Structures are given as C-alpha cells and as structure tokens.
C-alpha positions as CSV (number, residue, x, y, z in Angstrom):
1,M,11.5,10.7,30.6
2,S,9.1,7.8,30.8
3,V,5.5,7.5,29.5
4,V,2.6,6.1,31.5
5,Y,-0.3,4.6,29.5
6,F,-3.9,4.1,30.6
7,Y,-6.0,1.2,29.4
8,K,-9.5,-0.2,30.0
9,L,-9.8,-3.9,30.7
10,R,-13.1,-5.3,29.3
11,L,-14.1,-9.0,29.8
12,F,-16.8,-10.5,27.5
13,E,-18.3,-13.7,26.5
14,E,-18.3,-14.3,22.7
15,Q,-21.4,-16.0,21.4
16,L,-22.3,-17.3,18.0
17,V,-25.6,-16.1,16.7
18,K,-27.3,-18.1,13.9
19,E,-28.8,-16.1,11.2
20,E,-31.4,-17.5,8.8
21,T,-31.0,-14.8,6.1
22,S,-27.4,-13.9,6.4
23,Q,-24.0,-15.2,7.7
24,D,-23.7,-16.3,11.3
25,K,-22.0,-13.7,13.5
26,Y,-20.4,-13.4,16.9
27,T,-21.8,-11.1,19.5
28,R,-20.0,-9.9,22.7
29,N,-21.7,-9.9,26.0
30,Y,-19.6,-7.5,28.1
31,K,-19.2,-8.0,31.8
32,S,-19.7,-5.3,34.4
33,N,-16.7,-4.0,36.3
34,Q,-17.9,-6.0,39.3
35,E,-18.2,-9.2,37.2
36,A,-14.8,-8.6,35.6
37,E,-13.2,-8.1,39.0
38,K,-14.5,-11.4,40.3
39,L,-13.4,-13.3,37.2
40,F,-9.9,-11.8,37.2
41,K,-9.4,-12.5,40.9
42,G,-10.4,-16.0,40.1
43,I,-7.4,-16.4,37.9
44,I,-5.1,-15.3,40.8
45,L,-6.8,-17.7,43.2
46,N,-6.7,-20.6,40.8
47,N,-2.9,-20.2,40.4
48,S,-2.2,-20.3,44.2
49,T,-0.2,-23.5,44.0
50,M,2.8,-23.9,46.4
51,T,5.3,-22.5,43.9
52,L,3.1,-19.7,42.8
53,N,2.2,-18.9,46.4
54,R,5.9,-18.3,47.1
55,N,6.7,-16.3,43.9
56,K,3.2,-14.9,43.2
57,C,3.5,-15.5,39.5
58,I,0.8,-16.3,36.9
59,P,2.0,-17.9,33.7
60,I,0.7,-16.4,30.4
61,E,2.9,-18.5,28.1
62,D,5.0,-21.5,29.1
63,A,8.7,-22.2,28.7
64,P,10.9,-22.1,26.8
65,D,9.7,-18.6,25.7
66,W,7.7,-17.9,28.9
67,I,5.7,-14.7,29.7
68,L,4.2,-14.1,33.1
69,T,2.5,-11.7,35.4
70,E,4.0,-11.3,38.9
71,I,1.8,-9.9,41.7
72,L,3.9,-7.6,43.8
73,N,1.3,-6.0,46.0
74,F,-2.3,-5.5,46.6
75,N,-4.0,-3.3,49.2
76,K,-5.5,-4.7,52.4
77,C,-2.6,-7.1,52.8
78,K,0.1,-6.2,55.3
79,N,3.7,-7.5,55.0
80,F,2.9,-8.7,51.5
81,D,6.4,-9.8,50.6
82,N,6.5,-12.4,53.4
83,V,3.2,-14.1,52.9
84,N,1.6,-16.2,50.2
85,L,-1.5,-15.4,48.3
86,T,-3.8,-17.7,50.3
87,Q,-2.9,-15.8,53.5
88,C,-4.3,-12.6,52.0
89,D,-7.9,-12.3,50.8
90,I,-7.5,-11.2,47.2
91,M,-11.3,-10.9,47.0
92,D,-11.1,-7.8,49.3
93,A,-8.4,-6.1,47.3
94,E,-9.2,-2.8,45.5
95,Y,-6.2,-3.0,43.2
96,I,-3.1,-5.1,42.3
97,F,0.4,-3.8,41.5
98,G,2.5,-6.1,39.5
99,R,5.1,-6.8,36.8
100,I,4.6,-8.3,33.4
101,G,7.8,-9.9,32.1
102,K,9.2,-12.3,29.5
103,K,12.3,-14.4,28.8
104,K,15.0,-12.6,26.9
105,D,17.9,-14.2,25.2
106,I,21.2,-12.5,26.0
107,T,23.6,-14.0,23.5
108,N,24.7,-10.5,22.5
109,V,24.7,-8.9,26.0
110,Q,27.6,-8.6,28.4
111,K,28.8,-6.5,31.3
112,R,31.7,-4.0,30.9
113,N,33.6,-2.0,33.5
114,R,32.7,1.7,33.0
115,Y,36.3,2.8,33.8
116,T,38.6,0.1,32.5
117,F,36.2,-1.1,29.7
118,E,37.0,-4.7,30.7
119,P,34.2,-7.1,29.5
120,E,32.7,-9.8,31.5
121,D,30.0,-12.4,30.7
122,I,26.7,-12.4,32.5
123,E,26.6,-15.6,34.5
124,K,23.4,-17.4,35.3
125,D,22.5,-20.9,36.4
126,P,21.3,-23.5,33.9
127,D,17.7,-23.2,35.1
128,Q,17.7,-19.4,35.0
129,D,16.7,-16.9,32.3
130,I,17.0,-13.2,31.9
131,E,13.7,-11.4,32.2
132,I,12.6,-8.1,30.6
133,Y,9.7,-6.6,32.5
134,T,7.7,-3.5,33.3
135,Y,5.2,-2.5,36.0
136,F,1.4,-2.0,36.0
137,Y,-1.6,-1.4,38.3
138,L,-5.1,-2.8,37.8
139,F,-7.8,-0.9,39.7
140,F,-10.8,-3.2,40.1
141,D,-13.5,-0.6,40.7
142,T,-13.0,1.0,37.2
143,S,-11.1,-1.9,35.4
144,I,-8.4,0.7,34.6
145,I,-4.8,-0.5,33.9
146,V,-2.0,1.9,34.5
147,Y,1.0,0.7,32.5
148,L,4.6,2.0,32.5
149,G,6.0,1.9,28.9
150,A,9.3,0.1,28.7
151,Q,11.4,-1.0,25.7
152,A,11.3,-4.7,24.9
153,A,8.9,-5.5,27.8
154,P,5.7,-7.4,27.0
155,S,2.7,-5.5,25.8
156,I,0.0,-5.1,28.4
157,K,-2.3,-6.7,25.9
158,K,-0.8,-10.0,27.0
159,I,-3.4,-9.8,29.7
160,E,-5.9,-10.7,27.0
161,D,-4.0,-14.0,26.4
162,M,-3.9,-14.6,30.2
163,V,-7.7,-14.4,30.4
164,K,-8.1,-16.6,27.3
165,R,-5.7,-19.2,28.8
166,Y,-7.6,-19.6,32.1
167,Y,-11.2,-19.1,30.9
168,N,-11.0,-20.7,27.5
169,S,-13.5,-23.5,28.5
170,I,-16.3,-21.0,29.0
171,N,-15.3,-18.8,26.0
172,L,-14.5,-15.8,28.1
173,R,-12.3,-13.2,26.4
174,A,-10.7,-9.9,27.3
175,E,-9.8,-6.8,25.4
176,V,-7.3,-4.1,26.7
177,V,-8.4,-0.9,25.1
178,P,-6.3,2.3,25.3
179,V,-8.0,5.3,27.0
180,T,-8.2,8.2,24.5
181,A,-8.7,11.8,25.3
182,E,-11.6,11.7,23.0
183,D,-13.5,8.5,22.4
184,M,-12.2,8.3,18.9
185,I,-13.0,4.6,18.5
186,E,-16.7,5.1,19.4
187,I,-16.8,8.0,16.9
188,L,-15.4,5.8,14.2
189,V,-17.7,2.9,14.9
190,H,-20.8,5.1,14.5
191,K,-19.7,6.8,11.2
192,D,-21.6,5.8,8.1
193,I,-18.4,5.2,6.1
194,V,-14.9,4.2,7.3
195,N,-13.0,4.2,4.0
196,S,-9.4,3.4,5.0
197,F,-6.7,3.3,7.6
198,E,-3.0,3.8,7.7
199,V,-0.5,2.5,10.2
200,T,3.1,3.6,10.7
201,T,5.3,1.2,12.7
202,T,8.9,1.2,13.8
203,L,10.7,-2.0,13.1
204,P,12.5,-3.7,15.9
205,S,15.0,-5.7,13.9
206,D,15.8,-7.2,10.5
207,E,13.7,-10.2,11.6
208,I,10.8,-8.2,10.4
209,L,12.3,-6.2,7.5
210,N,14.3,-8.3,5.0
211,V,15.7,-8.0,1.5
212,D,13.1,-10.3,-0.1
213,A,10.2,-8.5,1.6
214,I,10.9,-5.0,0.3
215,G,12.8,-5.8,-3.0
216,L,16.0,-3.9,-2.2
217,S,19.6,-4.8,-3.1
218,E,21.9,-6.1,-0.4
219,S,23.9,-2.8,-0.3
220,L,20.8,-0.6,0.0
221,F,19.4,-2.9,2.6
222,D,22.6,-2.8,4.7
223,K,22.4,1.0,4.6
224,L,18.8,0.8,5.9
225,R,19.8,-1.4,8.8
226,D,22.4,1.1,9.9
227,E,19.7,3.7,10.4
228,K,18.7,4.5,14.0
229,N,15.0,4.6,13.2
230,M,13.3,2.2,10.7
231,K,9.7,2.8,10.0
232,I,7.2,1.2,7.6
233,T,3.8,2.6,6.7
234,V,0.9,0.5,5.4
235,S,-2.3,1.9,3.9
236,I,-5.5,-0.2,3.3
237,S,-8.4,1.4,1.5
238,A,-11.9,0.3,0.3
239,D,-12.4,-0.1,-3.4
240,G,-14.0,3.3,-4.0
241,R,-14.1,6.7,-2.2
242,N,-17.6,6.3,-0.7
243,K,-17.4,2.6,0.2
244,N,-16.9,1.0,3.6
245,L,-13.7,-0.9,4.2
246,F,-15.3,-2.9,7.0
247,K,-18.4,-5.1,6.8
248,N,-18.7,-4.8,10.6
249,K,-17.3,-1.6,12.0
250,N,-16.8,-3.2,15.4
251,Y,-13.6,-4.7,13.8
252,I,-12.1,-1.2,14.2
253,R,-11.8,-1.9,18.0
254,D,-9.9,-5.2,17.3
255,I,-7.6,-3.4,14.8
256,V,-6.8,-0.6,17.3
257,N,-6.3,-3.1,20.2
258,C,-3.9,-5.2,18.1
259,L,-1.8,-2.4,16.6
260,I,-1.5,-0.2,19.7
261,G,-0.6,-3.2,21.7
262,G,2.8,-3.2,20.0
263,R,3.0,-6.9,19.1
264,V,5.3,-6.2,16.2
265,G,7.5,-3.1,16.6
266,K,5.9,0.0,18.0
267,T,2.9,1.8,16.3
268,R,3.8,5.4,15.8
269,R,0.7,6.5,13.9
270,L,-2.7,5.0,13.3
271,K,-5.1,7.0,11.2
272,F,-8.6,6.3,9.9
273,K,-10.5,8.2,7.2
274,A,-14.3,8.3,7.8
275,K,-17.4,10.3,7.3
276,N,-21.2,10.4,7.6
277,S,-23.3,10.6,4.5
278,N,-23.6,14.4,4.7
279,E,-19.9,15.0,5.5
280,H,-16.6,15.3,3.7
281,I,-14.1,12.6,4.5
282,Q,-12.1,13.4,7.7
283,E,-9.0,12.0,9.2
284,Y,-8.9,10.5,12.7
285,D,-5.5,10.0,14.4
286,I,-5.9,7.5,17.2
287,I,-2.3,7.7,18.6
288,D,-2.5,11.5,19.0
289,K,-5.6,11.1,21.1
290,M,-4.2,8.5,23.5
291,F,-4.4,9.6,27.1
292,T,-0.8,9.4,28.5
293,K,1.3,11.0,31.1
294,S,5.0,11.7,31.0
295,V,7.0,11.3,34.2
296,Q,10.6,11.9,35.3
297,F,11.9,9.3,37.8
298,T,14.8,10.1,40.2
299,Y,16.1,6.7,40.9
300,K,19.5,5.4,39.5
301,A,19.9,2.3,37.5
302,D,21.5,0.3,40.4
303,E,18.9,1.3,43.0
304,G,16.6,-1.7,42.5
305,E,14.3,-1.4,45.6
306,K,14.1,2.4,45.4
307,R,13.2,2.1,41.7
308,R,10.4,-0.3,42.4
309,K,9.0,1.9,45.2
310,E,9.2,5.1,43.3
311,I,7.4,3.5,40.3
312,E,4.8,2.0,42.5
313,E,4.0,5.3,44.2
314,T,4.2,7.3,41.0
315,L,1.7,5.1,39.0
316,F,-0.6,5.1,42.0
317,R,-0.5,8.9,42.3
318,L,-1.0,9.4,38.5
319,Y,-4.1,7.2,38.6
320,Y,-5.8,9.1,41.4
321,E,-4.8,12.5,40.1
322,N,-6.4,11.7,36.7
323,R,-9.1,9.4,37.8
324,D,-12.0,11.7,36.9
325,D,-10.7,12.4,33.4
326,I,-10.0,8.7,32.8
327,I,-13.6,7.7,33.8
328,R,-15.0,10.5,31.6
329,Y,-13.1,9.2,28.6
330,C,-14.1,5.6,29.2
331,R,-17.7,5.7,28.1
332,D,-18.9,2.1,28.8
C-alpha cells in the first residue's frame, strides 16, 4: 500500500521591514496562484538549454550529490516524449507531471538471482549514477502538489530549494505546506499561547544516532542498531505554563514545513500544546490531520512503463476526486 500526499505550493517575496521602536522583522508578500504559475513556469523556460530540452530536467542541487526535477508530461502537448520543451508552450499548460530524484550511492547494493542466489554487481558507466526518485503532479490553477511517498526519495520540499536557486536575485522564496483535514496550522497561529511542541522522528541510520550523542555503551548501542524501528522524541517547552514558546507564531509554519518535509528521517508525530487566554491547554497533532490517500497499485517491480503510466493516471484521478475537499482545506 502506498501513500499519496497533498501539498500547497506558496511563493512569496521576503521583505525586511525597519522598525524604529523594536527589532527589524521580515514580512512575506504572498503571490496569487496565477502569479506563482507564471514564476514557476519561468524556471522551466529558463532551463531549456539543449541538454535540458532533450532530458527535460531542472537541477536543484549540482553534482556530485545532485538532486533534480524531471518533467515527464504536461497537458496540451502531444507526443511529449519525442519533443523538447521549446516545442511545447509550457505557458498554456494546466499541470505538470514529473519525477523528483537524487543520486544514491550503491556501495552496499547488488543483484542476486532469485532462484540460484548467485550475486552480481550492478554495472554502470563512469559518468552514470544510481537515482532514487518518486513522482508528483503540480496543478497550476490551485498550486496543489500531489506527491507519491517513496522511501529514500527526495522530499517534495526540495521544490523550495529549486525556487530559491533560480529566483534568489529577486528574493523570491517558496514554501510547500501539507494540506491538513483541518487547518491546524492556522488554528495554532491564532492561539494566544503556544506553549510547547513535541516531535517524534524515525532515524534512517547510525549517521544520525551515535554513541556519543545519546550516552550509551557500545553494547547497548549495537542492540539499538539491530532494532527494525528506531525513533527519537524531542520536546521543547516555554519557561512556564502560561508563556509563549514563540515570539512570532508565524514560525510555526516554518517548523511544520521543515519537520514534515522529512529532511532527516521521517516525522511520525508532531504535536503542539496551545490555548487561548480563557481555555485550558489543548494538544494539536499535525500528522494525524494531514490529508492523505492510500492506494494499492497493480504493477509489478519489473514493469517500468506500466508502473509510470499507472502512477500518472492514479495521482491525476486522486486529485480530481478530492479537489473540492483539498481546496476547502487550503484557506488562502
């Protein structure tokens, strides 16, 4: 069973506001969906070099540890696989379907015959890398991203880095915000007091968890590493029950964006404690409220083209089946 996630892409200009009586602060001037569409399509057009025309890729991070977005299809362009981007008018497109991938070292990966168990190295040319990727849609009219969760694939939040890379000179930024069944983030931002938050994350490897960091003996640490699931929980609280943890509660959005993006491990739980002045403290679980859909695909592992086609059609269908709910949950 696979999980499909829904995100809202927001583009904004960050501006420094000088304050005479207090610290300077940054404000965000958010773009409309129409403005965001034009700016995002500009990234695609600006990357239409000869190489990128042929392979339809947009670099996010450069080699050696590259990350990229590959445009696989957009509507209103027939025979897409056999044309380059300049032969299709991206400005007329209503959506794009693509892959987001990254280089993966395979020093501990090999092939093995399923019947004889004979091992064999994975061969590749000197200028080739192994890529881990997953699929996504971006629908321009709503700025909604539909993202297929996949182990070890890049976070969809890498789209934020892509926008920063290509629009850094004009200070344009992006945030990729999860769609929640209730607008929990907006509820929290408008609470009088946000007192604490707690995050539980699964750890991908002992590159993150080590003996020195947690103060365990070597033997106990080795036992931990043998466990199938390794989780760590961090709680951060204000100094006092009725005090705010955040000077600016808009930082809550940044925290949610960062932690749910899965940049380190995978966030399993993200809870805030908040209240208004006339309320008792309440707990708000962001993860439990994320709007997701589970789907069972029918393709087999070796059916590459069928796999892509089924994923493309399924993500498209899920978006339009749930479009009204998604829009309702995205209160711009």
